C-alpha positions in Angstrom: 0.0 0.0 0.0 1.4 3.4 -1.0 1.9 6.1 1.6 -0.6 8.9 1.7 0.5 12.5 1.2 0.2 13.1 5.0 2.5 10.1 5.7 5.0 11.3 3.1 5.0 14.7 4.7 5.5 13.1 8.1 8.4 11.0 6.7 10.1 14.1 5.3 9.7 16.0 8.6 11.1 13.0 10.4 14.1 12.9 8.1 14.7 16.7 8.6 14.4 16.1 12.3 17.0 13.4 12.0 19.2 15.9 10.1 19.0 18.4 13.0 19.6 15.7 15.6 22.8 14.4 13.9 24.2 17.5 12.4 27.8 16.4 11.8 26.9 12.9 10.5 24.2 14.1 8.2 26.2 17.2 7.1 29.0 15.0 5.9 26.5 12.8 4.0 24.9 15.8 2.3 28.3 17.1 1.5 29.2 14.0 -0.4 26.0 14.3 -2.6 26.5 18.1 -2.9 30.1 17.7 -4.2 29.0 15.2 -6.8 26.1 17.3 -8.1 27.9 20.6 -7.9 30.9 19.0 -9.8 28.6 17.9 -12.6 26.9 21.2 -13.0 30.0 23.4 -12.3 32.3 21.5 -14.7 29.5 21.3 -17.4 29.1 25.1 -17.1 32.9 25.7 -17.4 33.2 23.3 -20.4 30.2 25.0 -22.0 31.8 28.4 -21.4 35.1 27.1 -22.9 33.3 25.7 -25.9 31.4 29.1 -26.4 34.7 31.0 -26.1 36.4 28.8 -28.7 33.4 29.2 -31.1 33.7 33.0 -30.7 37.5 32.7 -31.4 36.9 30.6 -34.5 34.1 32.9 -35.7 36.6 35.8 -35.8 38.4 33.8 -38.6 35.5 34.3 -40.9 32.8 31.8 -41.9 33.9 31.7 -45.5 37.7 31.4 -44.9 39.5 28.3 -46.3 43.0 27.4 -45.0 45.3 25.6 -47.5 48.2 23.8 -45.8 50.7 21.1 -46.6 49.3 18.9 -43.9 46.0 18.9 -41.9 46.3 21.1 -38.8 45.8 18.1 -36.5 48.4 15.9 -38.3 50.4 13.4 -36.3 53.9 13.8 -37.8 55.0 10.5 -36.3 52.5 8.6 -38.4 53.3 10.2 -41.8 54.1 7.9 -44.7 57.2 8.4 -46.9 55.0 9.9 -49.6 53.4 12.3 -47.2 56.8 13.4 -45.8 58.0 14.2 -49.3 55.1 16.6 -50.1 56.3 19.8 -51.8 55.8 23.0 -49.8 52.9 25.4 -50.4 54.2 28.4 -52.3 52.9 31.7 -53.6 52.5 30.0 -57.0 49.5 28.0 -55.6 48.0 31.3 -54.6 48.4 32.8 -58.1 46.9 29.6 -59.6 43.8 29.9 -57.3 43.3 33.5 -58.2 43.4 32.7 -61.9 41.3 29.5 -61.9 38.8 29.7 -59.0 35.9 32.2 -59.8 34.2 31.7 -56.4 37.3 32.8 -54.5 37.6 36.6 -54.2 40.8 36.8 -52.2 44.0 34.8 -51.3 46.5 35.6 -48.6 49.8 33.6 -48.6 51.4 33.8 -45.1 54.9 33.0 -44.1 56.7 33.5 -40.8 60.3 33.8 -39.5 61.1 32.7 -36.0 64.5 33.6 -34.8 66.1 31.7 -31.9 66.0 34.1 -28.9 63.3 36.2 -30.6 63.2 38.7 -33.4 64.9 42.0 -32.8 62.4 44.8 -33.5 63.8 48.2 -32.4 63.0 51.9 -32.7 65.7 54.1 -31.2 66.3 52.6 -27.7 63.0 50.8 -27.5 62.5 47.1 -28.3 59.4 45.0 -28.9 59.5 41.6 -27.3 57.8 38.4 -28.7 57.4 40.0 -32.1 56.7 37.8 -35.1 57.9 38.6 -38.6 55.6 37.6 -41.4 55.2 38.1 -45.1 51.9 38.4 -46.8 49.9 40.0 -49.7 47.6 43.0 -49.6 44.5 40.7 -49.5 45.4 39.7 -45.9 43.0 42.3 -44.4 40.0 41.1 -46.3 40.7 37.4 -46.0 41.5 37.4 -42.3 38.7 39.8 -41.1 41.3 42.4 -39.9 41.4 46.2 -40.2 43.9 49.0 -39.9 43.9 51.4 -37.0 46.3 54.0 -38.4 48.0 54.5 -41.8 47.3 52.0 -44.5 48.0 48.3 -45.2 50.5 46.9 -47.7 49.8 47.7 -51.3 50.2 45.9 -54.7 53.1 48.3 -55.5 54.8 47.4 -52.2 54.6 43.7 -53.2 55.5 44.3 -56.9 58.6 46.5 -56.3 59.7 44.9 -53.0 59.5 48.2 -51.1 60.9 48.0 -47.5 57.8 48.9 -45.6 55.9 47.2 -42.8 52.6 47.1 -40.9 52.8 46.7 -37.1 50.5 44.8 -34.8 48.9 46.8 -32.0 51.2 45.4 -29.2 54.4 46.0 -31.2 53.3 49.6 -32.1 52.6 50.4 -28.4 56.0 49.0 -27.3 58.0 50.9 -29.9 56.0 54.2 -30.0 54.6 55.1 -26.6 53.5 58.7 -27.4 54.6 59.0 -31.0 52.8 58.5 -34.3 54.5 55.4 -35.8 53.5 56.2 -39.4 56.5 57.1 -41.5 59.0 56.2 -38.8 61.9 53.9 -39.6 62.4 50.7 -37.5 65.0 48.0 -37.5 63.8 44.4 -37.9 66.7 42.0 -37.2 69.3 43.4 -39.6 67.0 45.3 -42.0 65.4 48.7 -41.9 61.7 49.3 -42.7 59.4 52.3 -42.8 56.1 51.9 -40.9 53.1 52.5 -43.1 50.3 51.2 -40.9 49.2 49.8 -37.5 46.5 47.0 -37.2 43.6 47.3 -34.8 43.9 45.4 -31.6 42.5 41.9 -31.8 40.9 40.5 -28.6 41.4 36.9 -27.5 40.5 34.8 -24.4 43.3 32.3 -25.0 46.4 34.4 -25.4 46.3 33.6 -29.1 46.3 37.3 -30.2 49.4 36.7 -32.3 48.3 39.4 -34.8 48.9 42.0 -32.1 52.6 41.0 -32.2 53.1 40.9 -36.0 55.6 42.9 -38.0 54.1 42.4 -41.5 56.2 42.7 -44.6 55.4 42.4 -48.3 55.8 38.7 -49.2 58.3 39.5 -51.9 60.5 41.3 -49.4 60.1 38.5 -46.9 61.1 35.9 -49.5 64.2 38.0 -50.5 65.4 38.4 -46.9 64.4 35.1 -45.5 64.8 33.0 -48.7 65.3 29.8 -46.8 61.8 29.9 -45.3 59.9 28.1 -48.1 57.0 26.7 -46.1 53.9 28.9 -46.1 50.2 28.5 -46.0 47.3 30.1 -47.8 44.1 31.6 -46.6 41.5 31.9 -49.3 38.1 33.6 -49.0 35.0 32.3 -50.7 32.6 34.9 -52.1 30.0 33.8 -49.5 29.5 31.0 -47.0 26.9 29.4 -49.3 29.6 29.0 -52.0 32.3 27.6 -49.7 31.8 24.0 -50.9 32.1 25.1 -54.5 35.1 27.2 -53.7 36.8 24.1 -52.1 36.1 22.0 -55.1 37.6 24.6 -57.4 40.7 24.9 -55.2 41.2 21.2 -55.0 40.9 20.8 -58.8 43.3 23.7 -59.4 45.9 22.6 -56.9 45.9 19.0 -58.1 46.7 20.3 -61.6 49.3 22.8 -60.4 51.0 20.4 -58.0 50.8 17.6 -60.7 49.0 15.1 -58.4 48.3 11.8 -60.4 44.6 11.0 -60.8 45.0 7.8 -58.6 46.7 9.6 -55.7 45.3 11.5 -52.8 45.7 15.2 -52.4 49.2 16.3 -51.3 47.7 19.3 -49.5 44.9 19.9 -46.9 42.0 22.2 -46.7 40.4 23.4 -43.5 37.5 25.7 -42.7 35.8 27.2 -39.7 33.5 24.1 -39.5 36.6 21.9 -39.5 38.0 23.6 -36.4 34.6 23.5 -34.7 34.3 19.8 -35.3 37.8 19.3 -33.8 36.9 21.4 -30.7 33.7 19.3 -30.4 35.7 16.1 -30.4 37.9 17.5 -27.6 35.0 18.7 -25.4 33.4 15.3 -25.9 36.3 13.6 -24.2 36.4 16.3 -21.5 32.7 15.5 -20.8 33.5 11.8 -20.5 36.4 12.6 -18.0 34.0 14.9 -16.1 31.4 12.1 -15.8 34.1 9.7 -14.5 35.4 12.2 -12.0 32.0 13.3 -10.7 30.7 9.7 -10.5 33.3 9.1 -7.7 31.8 12.0 -5.7 28.3 10.7 -6.3 29.3 7.2 -5.3 30.8 8.5 -2.1 27.6 10.4 -1.4 25.6 7.3 -2.0 27.7 5.3 0.4 27.2 8.1 3.0 23.4 8.0 2.5 23.3 4.2 2.9 25.5 4.4 6.0 23.4 7.0 7.7 20.2 5.1 6.9 21.6 1.8 8.3 22.5 3.7 11.5 19.1 5.2 11.5 17.4 1.7 11.2 19.5 0.5 14.2 18.8 3.5 16.3 15.0 3.3 15.6 14.6 -0.4 16.0 12.1 0.0 18.9 10.2 2.7 17.0 9.8 0.3 14.1 8.6 -2.4 16.5 6.0 -0.1 18.0 4.8 1.0 14.5 4.4 -2.6 13.4 2.7 -3.6 16.6 0.0 -1.0 16.1 -0.7 -2.0 12.5 2.0 -0.6 10.2 2.7 -2.8 7.2 6.0 -3.6 5.6 5.2 -1.2 2.7 4.7 1.6 5.2 8.0 1.1 6.8 9.8 0.5 3.5 8.5 3.7 1.9 9.1 5.7 5.0 12.8 5.0 5.1 13.1 5.4 1.3 11.5 8.8 1.7 14.0 9.7 4.4 16.9 8.6 2.2 15.7 10.6 -0.7 15.1 13.6 1.5 18.8 13.4 2.5 20.0 13.1 -1.1 17.6 15.7 -2.4 18.8 18.2 0.2 22.3 17.6 -1.0 21.1 17.8 -4.6 19.4 21.2 -4.2 22.5 22.6 -2.4 24.7 21.1 -5.1 22.7 22.6 -7.9 22.9 26.1 -6.4 26.6 25.7 -5.6 27.4 24.3 -9.1 25.6 27.1 -10.9 27.5 29.7 -8.7 30.8 27.9 -9.3 30.3 27.9 -13.1 29.3 31.6 -13.2 32.3 32.6 -11.1 34.9 30.6 -13.0 33.5 31.7 -16.4 33.5 35.3 -15.3 37.1 35.1 -14.1 38.2 33.5 -17.4 36.1 35.9 -19.4 34.2 33.0 -20.9 30.5 33.3 -22.0 28.0 32.4 -19.3 26.8 28.9 -19.9 24.4 27.2 -17.5 23.1 23.9 -19.0 19.6 23.0 -18.0 20.2 19.5 -19.2 23.1 19.0 -16.8 21.2 20.7 -13.9 18.3 18.2 -14.5 20.8 15.3 -14.8 22.7 16.3 -11.7 19.6 16.6 -9.6 18.1 13.5 -11.1 21.2 11.5 -10.2 21.1 12.9 -6.6 17.5 11.6 -6.3 18.5 8.3 -7.8 21.4 8.0 -5.4 19.0 8.4 -2.5 16.6 5.9 -3.9 19.2 3.2 -4.7 21.2 3.8 -1.4 18.0 3.7 0.7 16.6 0.5 -0.7 18.7 -1.9 1.4 18.3 -0.1 4.7 14.6 0.3 4.0 14.2 -3.4 3.3 16.1 -4.2 6.4 13.8 -2.0 8.5 10.7 -3.4 6.8 11.7 -7.1 7.5 12.3 -6.5 11.2 10.3 -8.8 13.5 8.0 -6.6 15.6 8.5 -8.7 18.8 12.3 -8.8 18.4 12.3 -5.0 17.6 10.3 -4.2 20.8 12.9 -6.2 22.9 15.8 -4.2 21.3 17.7 -2.0 23.8 
C-alpha cells in the first residue's frame, strides 16, 4: 500500500528532524552528494563556457575562410608515410593559380613566418618590442582574415611588386615601440633590415592568449622571401565569395591545386583544406572527451555520497529499531516502513542535490566570469545532476529500508 501525502509529509519532517539531531553525520552525508552534483553542473558550465569562447574565437576567422596547408592542422607527424613526408611545400605559386582559376574565390593571402632563436629583434631608437613575429603576406590579408587597420594603411600591390621596404605593425608592437609618437613614417629595424612603418593594425581581442596578430611585423611577401629566402613553407588563406559558396570554392581549389602540383589521378591530395567548420568539429571532439572525463570524476563523488546515504540510513534503522517495532505492533505494514525509510533517504539526497545545484551554478558563473568565458548554464546538466542525486537516495536507501521493513516486531520491541 502506498503512503498517503500526509504520511510522506511526516516522513520528510522525520528525516529533517534526524538531520538536525545528527548535524555532523548528516552534514557529511549531504556534503558527499553536494560535491558530486555541484561538480557535474559546475564542470559542465565551465566546459560550455570554454566551448562558447572557442566558437567565438573561431568565428573571428570568418565563416567563408579556407585554409590551405601542406598537412592537416591536427596531423600526427610520427605517423606520416614516406610519400606524405615528401610533399612539396605550399608556395605563392599556388595562390596565383587559385586567383586565376577559381571564380568563387575573391581573395587569397599567402602567409609565411620567420622565428629567430632568442626572438626577433624589433627596435626603434632605444625601444624594443619583445615576442614579435615577422611575417610576409599579400595585400589581401585584411579582407581574407577579417582584420582592419587602426592607423595609416596596409601593404599595397606596389609594395609587393617593387619589393618596397615597408611594414605594418601589430597593435602590441606599435605600443611597445611608439609610446606617445605617431608610428606612421618612422623607420624601425627588424633584425638586420630597416623598414618604414606605413600602418598599424587594430587590436584583436582573445580569451586564449592567441592574439598573435597584435605582435606581428608584416612585410610584403616578396620582401620577406628576399630576406628570409630559406623559409619556403607557407600556408594560404582563401576567401570564398560567400558562406553558401564555400563548398564550390573548395572543389575549385582542389581541382586547381591537383593540376598545379601535378597530383596523379590515382593519388590522394598532397595538401589539406580546413574551414571554420573543421575547427569547430575538432573542438567538439575535444570537449566530448572532456565531458567523459567529467562524468568519470564526478561519479566518484556521487558514489561517495551514495555510500554516505546508505550508511546513515543503516545507522538510523539500528537506532530506531524499537520505534519500528512499535509501529508494526499498532498495524504498520511492511510497505509503510519501506516507503518511510526510502522517503527519508531521498530527502537526504535531495537536500544535498538542491545545495549542489545552487553551488554548481554559482561555481560555473564565477569561473566563467574570471576566465572571461561566455556564461553557460546547461539546463540539461542541472536536471541530470539533480536526477542523479534523487536516484542515489533511492538506490542507497533500498537496502536499509528493506532491512527495516523485515524486522520482526517482537524482536524489535525487545531491542535496547
